C-alpha positions as CSV (number, residue, x, y, z in Angstrom):
1,M,-15.5,-2.3,-12.9
2,T,-16.4,-3.9,-16.2
3,D,-12.7,-4.7,-16.7
4,F,-12.9,-7.3,-14.0
5,F,-14.7,-10.5,-13.1
6,V,-15.5,-12.1,-9.7
7,T,-13.1,-14.9,-9.0
8,W,-14.1,-15.9,-5.5
9,S,-17.4,-16.0,-3.5
10,P,-19.8,-13.8,-5.5
11,S,-22.1,-13.5,-2.5
12,H,-19.3,-11.6,-0.7
13,V,-18.7,-9.1,-3.6
14,N,-20.9,-6.0,-4.0
15,T,-20.8,-3.7,-7.0
16,S,-22.3,-0.2,-6.8
17,A,-25.3,0.6,-9.0
18,D,-23.1,2.8,-11.3
19,G,-20.6,0.0,-11.6
20,K,-17.7,2.2,-10.5
21,T,-17.1,0.8,-7.0
22,R,-16.7,-2.8,-5.8
23,S,-16.5,-4.0,-2.2
24,L,-15.2,-7.3,-0.8
25,K,-16.5,-8.8,2.4
26,L,-14.7,-11.2,4.8
27,D,-16.7,-13.2,7.4
28,Q,-16.4,-16.6,9.0
29,E,-18.0,-18.1,5.9
30,S,-15.6,-16.8,3.2
31,G,-13.4,-14.0,1.8
32,A,-13.7,-12.7,-1.8
33,G,-11.8,-11.5,-4.8
34,F,-11.9,-10.3,-8.4
35,A,-9.5,-10.2,-11.3
36,S,-8.9,-8.4,-14.6
37,N,-10.4,-9.8,-17.8
38,Q,-7.1,-9.2,-19.6
39,M,-3.4,-9.8,-19.0
40,F,-0.6,-7.3,-19.4
41,L,3.1,-7.1,-20.1
42,F,4.5,-3.9,-18.6
43,G,2.6,-0.7,-17.7
44,Q,1.1,1.2,-14.8
45,I,-1.9,0.1,-12.8
46,D,-3.6,2.5,-10.4
47,M,-6.4,1.5,-8.0
48,Q,-8.2,3.6,-5.3
49,I,-8.8,1.5,-2.2
50,K,-10.5,2.2,1.2
51,L,-9.2,-0.4,3.7
52,V,-11.0,-2.3,6.4
53,P,-11.9,0.1,9.3
54,G,-11.7,-0.5,13.0
55,R,-10.1,-3.5,14.5
56,S,-9.0,-5.4,11.4
57,A,-6.2,-7.5,12.9
58,G,-5.7,-10.8,11.0
59,T,-7.3,-9.6,7.8
60,V,-5.3,-9.2,4.6
61,V,-6.3,-7.0,1.6
62,A,-4.3,-8.0,-1.4
63,Y,-3.9,-6.0,-4.7
64,Y,-1.4,-7.5,-7.1
65,L,-0.2,-8.6,-10.5
66,T,0.3,-12.3,-11.1
67,S,1.1,-14.7,-14.0
68,D,-0.6,-17.6,-12.2
69,Q,2.1,-20.0,-13.6
70,P,3.9,-22.7,-11.5
71,N,7.1,-20.6,-11.8
72,R,5.0,-17.5,-11.4
73,D,5.9,-13.8,-11.5
74,E,4.0,-11.6,-9.0
75,V,4.0,-8.0,-7.8
76,D,2.1,-7.6,-4.5
77,F,0.6,-4.9,-2.4
78,E,-0.6,-6.6,0.9
79,F,-2.4,-4.5,3.5
80,L,-2.1,-6.1,6.9
81,G,-5.0,-5.6,9.2
82,N,-4.1,-3.9,12.5
83,V,-5.2,-3.2,16.1
84,E,-6.9,0.2,16.5
85,G,-4.6,3.0,17.3
86,K,-1.6,1.5,15.5
87,P,-0.4,2.4,12.0
88,Y,-1.6,0.4,9.1
89,I,1.1,-1.7,7.6
90,I,1.8,-2.3,3.8
91,Q,3.8,-5.3,2.8
92,T,5.2,-5.3,-0.7
93,N,6.6,-8.4,-2.3
94,I,7.9,-9.6,-5.7
95,F,8.0,-13.1,-7.1
96,A,10.3,-13.9,-10.0
97,D,10.3,-17.3,-11.6
98,G,8.5,-18.7,-8.6
99,F,10.8,-17.3,-5.9
100,D,10.0,-14.5,-3.5
101,N,11.7,-13.7,-0.2
102,R,11.6,-10.0,-1.2
103,E,9.1,-8.7,1.3
104,E,9.4,-5.2,2.7
105,R,7.0,-3.4,5.1
106,I,6.3,0.2,5.8
107,N,3.8,2.0,8.1
108,L,1.3,4.2,6.3
109,W,1.5,7.9,7.3
110,F,-2.3,8.3,7.3
111,D,-5.4,6.4,8.2
112,P,-6.3,4.5,5.0
113,T,-9.7,3.5,6.3
114,K,-11.2,7.0,6.3
115,D,-11.1,7.6,2.6
116,F,-9.9,6.2,-0.7
117,H,-6.2,6.5,-1.6
118,T,-4.4,5.6,-4.8
119,Y,-2.1,2.6,-4.9
120,S,0.0,2.2,-8.0
121,I,2.3,-0.4,-9.6
122,L,4.6,0.7,-12.3
123,W,6.3,-2.2,-14.1
124,N,8.7,-2.0,-17.0
125,L,11.9,-3.7,-18.1
126,H,14.0,-1.3,-16.0
127,Q,12.2,-1.4,-12.6
128,I,9.1,-2.0,-10.5
129,V,7.9,1.0,-8.5
130,F,5.2,0.8,-5.8
131,M,3.5,4.2,-5.1
132,V,1.0,5.5,-2.6
133,D,-0.8,8.6,-3.7
134,W,2.0,9.1,-6.3
135,V,4.7,8.9,-3.6
136,P,7.2,6.0,-4.4
137,I,7.6,3.8,-1.4
138,R,9.7,1.1,-3.0
139,V,11.8,0.7,-6.2
140,Y,13.0,-2.8,-7.3
141,R,15.4,-2.4,-10.2
142,N,16.1,-4.9,-12.9
143,H,19.5,-6.6,-12.3
144,A,18.9,-9.6,-14.4
145,D,22.3,-9.0,-16.0
146,K,23.8,-9.8,-12.6
147,G,21.8,-13.0,-12.1
148,V,19.0,-11.4,-10.0
149,A,15.6,-12.7,-11.2
150,F,13.2,-10.0,-12.4
151,P,9.6,-10.3,-13.8
152,R,10.1,-9.6,-17.5
153,W,8.5,-12.2,-19.8
154,Q,5.4,-13.5,-18.2
155,P,2.2,-11.4,-18.8
156,M,0.2,-10.8,-15.6
157,S,-3.4,-10.1,-14.6
158,I,-4.6,-7.8,-11.9
159,K,-6.1,-9.4,-8.9
160,T,-7.6,-8.3,-5.6
161,S,-8.7,-10.3,-2.5
162,L,-9.8,-10.0,1.1
163,W,-9.0,-13.0,3.2
164,N,-8.1,-14.5,6.6
165,G,-4.3,-14.2,7.2
166,D,-4.4,-14.3,11.0
167,S,-1.8,-17.1,11.1
168,W,0.9,-14.4,10.2
169,A,-0.5,-11.0,9.3
170,T,-0.7,-9.0,12.5
171,G,1.8,-9.2,15.3
172,G,3.4,-12.3,13.6
173,G,0.1,-14.1,14.0
174,R,-0.4,-13.2,17.7
175,D,-3.4,-10.9,17.0
176,K,-6.2,-13.0,15.6
177,I,-9.4,-12.0,13.8
178,D,-12.1,-10.9,16.2
179,W,-15.1,-12.1,14.3
180,S,-17.5,-10.1,16.5
181,K,-16.1,-7.0,14.8
182,G,-17.0,-8.3,11.3
183,P,-18.0,-8.5,8.6
184,F,-14.9,-6.8,7.3
185,I,-15.2,-4.7,4.2
186,A,-12.7,-3.2,1.8
187,S,-13.7,-1.1,-1.2
188,F,-12.1,-0.4,-4.6
189,R,-12.8,2.2,-7.3
190,N,-11.5,4.4,-10.1
191,H,-8.9,2.0,-11.5
192,K,-6.7,3.1,-14.3
193,I,-4.9,0.7,-16.5
194,D,-2.1,2.2,-18.8
195,A,-0.5,-1.0,-19.9
196,C,0.3,-3.3,-22.8
197,I,-2.5,-5.8,-23.3
198,W,-1.1,-9.2,-23.9
199,K,-2.3,-11.4,-26.8
200,G,0.1,-14.1,-27.7
201,N,3.3,-15.9,-26.6
202,A,5.0,-14.1,-23.7
203,R,8.4,-15.5,-24.3
204,K,8.3,-14.4,-28.0
205,Y,7.3,-10.9,-27.0
206,H,10.2,-10.7,-24.6
207,M,12.7,-11.8,-27.3
208,I,11.2,-9.2,-29.7
209,Y,11.3,-6.5,-27.1
210,D,15.0,-7.1,-26.3
211,Y,15.8,-7.3,-30.0
212,C,14.0,-4.1,-30.9
213,Q,16.2,-2.2,-28.4
214,D,19.3,-2.8,-30.5
215,K,18.4,-0.6,-33.4
216,E,21.9,-0.8,-34.8
217,R,21.4,-4.5,-35.5
218,F,18.7,-3.5,-38.0
219,Q,20.5,-0.4,-39.3
220,G,17.3,1.6,-39.0
221,N,15.0,-1.1,-40.5
222,L,13.0,-2.4,-37.6
223,P,10.6,-5.3,-37.9
224,K,6.9,-4.6,-37.7
225,E,6.8,-6.2,-34.2
226,C,8.8,-3.3,-32.9
227,S,5.7,-1.1,-33.2
228,L,4.4,-2.7,-30.0
229,P,4.1,-0.3,-27.1
230,K,7.3,-0.2,-25.0
231,Y,7.2,0.7,-21.3
């Protein structure tokens, strides 16, 4: 977990002795979170997560990409805590230029609290794909040419958090957190980052990327910037 730093409540973040697993704790005092040291523009991010066991109603585990700008881009996995015996719900969402309203929910087909499972985000100029154990659960295609906003020029960092969302997360906010069941723990390990590390001006990169796609414009003589990785 050396690729990440603690962003919120260090006392509620525990890193294993070998540095490979990090857990977040939520109690009445605080939640917690961590984020990547670097920002990325396109690529695939994999993270193994074991979610909060037992009655986790009202808790939210978030794993997402975000540009952290006022008109931010963001690609979200949100795991909504549940009442025991009911399926665990994943909510995916996409912000583009500061606007969302793109939430979708699915029920997981397994118990994600018993073991680690891999949750992946593939992001390129063509589409965003959310995957669970390599199974695509949502594809959001780039239709910017039709006026539909798509995250394509703002570099984003990887963030995780565990927090109190009982105003909306479970049963529309009807099922509140039972603090007697806490503290609530979610664990993360074995991340894989196969992405373009961003160092520079994001808008310039986007212009270069688009320009480099039109090879006929250069008649085979591409500028040196076109050697940047393309996803």
